C-alpha positions, 0 to 999 in steps of 0.5 A: 128683454133681459140679455141671454146668458151664455155658457163658457163653451158658447164660442166652441159651439159656434165654431162647431157649426151650432145654431144657437137659440134661446132656452130658459134665459140662455143662448144654447145650441139647438143643433149642430149636424141636424136633429135627426143625425144627432138623435141617431148618434146617441142611440147608436154611438154616443153624444156629448151635451153642454148642460151647464145651464142647469142649476146646482144647489148644495144643502148641508148641516145637521138637518140636511136630510130632514129638510130635503125630506120635507121639500121632496116627494122621494124618500131620501133616507135609504140613499147611500153615499154617492147614490142619486135619486129623482124627486119632485118639488111640490107646492102645497096643493101637490102641483109641481114646482120643479123636478130634480136629481139629488146626489148624496155626497161626502161632506167637508169633514169625515162622517159628514154628508152633503146633498147636491140638488140639480134643478132645471135652468129656467127654474133655478132662481125660483127653486132656490127661492122656494128652498130658502123660504122653507129653511125655518126650523132646520139647521141647514145651509143652502148655497147655489153652487152652479158656478162651481161645476161645469155640467156635461152629459155623455150619453149612448151605448159607447159612452162607457167605452169612450170615457174609459179611455180617459178615466183611470178607474173602472167605470163599470163599477159605477151602477145606474143612479150612482156616482163617483168623485174624481180629481183633476189636479187639486180640483174635485168633480163628480161622475154620475151614471145618470142622464135624460136620454133613455140611454146608458151614459154619464153626467159630469160635474167637472171643476168649472175651469176644466169644462172645455178641457173635458169637452174637447177630450171626450170629442177627440177620443170619441171621434172614431167611435162616432161621438158627436156634440148634441143640441137641445133639439135631439135632447128633446126627441131623446127624452120624449121617446123615453117618456121623461118629463120636461118642465113646461110640458109634462109637468108644471104648476098646474099638474101633480106628479101623479097626473104626470105618471111620476107616482114612482117618484112620490113616497106618500108614506112620508110627510112632505109639502103637498103630500096630503093633497097628493094622497087625496088625489090618489084616493079620489082619483086624478082629474087628468092622466098623461098618455102616449099616443100614435097618430093613425092619420098622417099628421104631427101632434104639437104641444098645445093641440087639442085632444078630442073625442066625438067633437068634445075636448078631452085633453091637450098634447104636451109633446109630439113629433115624428119619432126618429127611432120608431119612424112614426108620429107619436105624442104625449098628452093629458086626457080625462082618465076614462080615455087613458086605457091602451087602445083608446082612439081619439082625435088630435086637432091639427091646423083645424083638422081632426086626425085620428090617434090611438093610446099606446104603451109607454115609454115608446123606447126603452133601452134595457142596458141603461139600468145596468 
């Protein structure tokens, strides 16, 4: 078994009482004070996440935009400098290589631009290889710059207030899905109003050597406001309530963005790898559809559990758990489209027992302040 990688904050996490687990080849904190406590801290105050295991790829060159338009589902052409956009990498059959966030940034020289593509930790090597395999014909350079930045996420309704005590510029001017560059000494970083919790907040691309300094500063300034360090457990429950896809659960090499409820991230009016297959699926209809459901009978649906209707299997659960915010047992799963309408009842097979559930509206949780 390959040795697990660790972020430079590993010892800091251990000192804070974190329980460490394997995730995507990394040894990461799953919880500190407890998943429920950390989840509620993000919903009510703010939480700080070490997400330095995520990968970052920089794309430069005259054909950088054309190259990414060829690879990614979203239309990046309308992006302005310092905009951010969610997009999916697809295989030729329209299934998912990975989901990404793309940032359009100023280049090294005046008038030039570059793109920063953030990918999932478990897929970094695969994604980078996929990108390299498709550079032929494009005047581009792609570089894995994961060691250039230390990536942190700071999420929650008090995130702006706390971070404003540290930053000199007006954070309220950074709109949702936009970013701003900043400096620590002679080093340059990026502060983006993005995140994967369903809350307002920021993701920070800190010059690598300053990662611990920024982590410590945010926790110190936020202590009175109730800011806490957050592990992978609460990160999962937070993104789940907001119906944000997780690779290996809602998206994978056997699932298209259309089936996963990500049609909004696919511009079928432009050409990209997998576009023709997605267009065909759209016209002919998808073979499965992601739905949210609430358990009617007491029980917890888990990833991989069968979804049945009158004893016949109609799908599988992708994610399920007790919702800390809604105080009910809910889940996401793929079903045959005819069983997707809201109000449809079916059964989840939990440890050999068929427990009744009902399709409900998603996202389960939506914070209107997030899109400000």
